Phi, psi and omega in degrees: 000136183284163177299321180298317182289324178297317178297317183296334184271357180194313185286151176230163179288172182296328180238090185299332185288332182183020177073222179292130181217155169051230183292346181281354181299119178282158177281332172230158185242131177266126184302315182299322179290319177299316179298316182298318185277330192244354183295323179295320178297314179295320179299311180296322180294320177299319176298316182296327179280355172112001177291151187228147171052228182296338179296330178299312180298321179297317180296312181300317179300316181294324177300314184282342169295316177295317179301315181300321182285328190246004185301326180295338180278342183285123187257359176079008181285343173231161181303142183296331180291329175295319178296316179295321179295323178297319177294316181300317180300317180292319180295317179299319179298318179296318180295317180297319179300320180295316181292320178296320180299329180260013177067030184235036183301321182293340178283345182264316189278153178200175182286147167288156176282111185292342181282348183263357185268176178223184175062230184304322186295334179289344180285345180263093188233071173216178188295340180261018185301318182299315179295322181293313179299319179300312183295323180290310182296323179291339179279345179275148172286169187301319182294317179293318180299318182299309182291326179296314180296317180296323181282315189270325179270317182267350179056040178273153177283161179301317177300321178295319179297318179301320178294321183291314185270351179070037181239155176300150183301317180297326177294318178298314178301318181295314179297318181292320178298314180295319180294316179296321179297315180295317179301311183297319179298314182289323178294322179296318178297321179294320179294320179297321179295318178297319179295321179295320179293327182276352183289000000 
């Protein structure tokens, strides 16, 4: 098991809420320290975006290869987790393209962990929550899933999401609106089905 996966399965960074913050912002960044504090966050985020099994470790490794190469360019003007998420989104896109090219898309995607989310995802609270979240997220296209996870799991604002994914703000709002609508529709149908079964 890789160091990244071990961290992802239990250990957390020193500042779970957001990594380096406020007066703690260093003037320079040490790669080992960034990895120690943020690898668990990147691991959980990769899972939330749909990576599965060994693919999670591959994605996390590739993210930190980019971080190692580009850390000197990071100036601290935005939260480091926003920077890491932007790298993660690009790495995930590259991995998905590779799997799709080889006809193995289903081997890459998997359900997000519903217990790690907030917002809309907390409304799905039954024994089938994991399957429901999986079916909903898998029904979204990649762009909608990305903005939905960033908004609902990471609780980022639309402007922050636009910066991360490199899309116009209105496009982000549109994708998020469609994703939330689809999520709510499917969650409502699932709740109705549960009520019918319990009647």
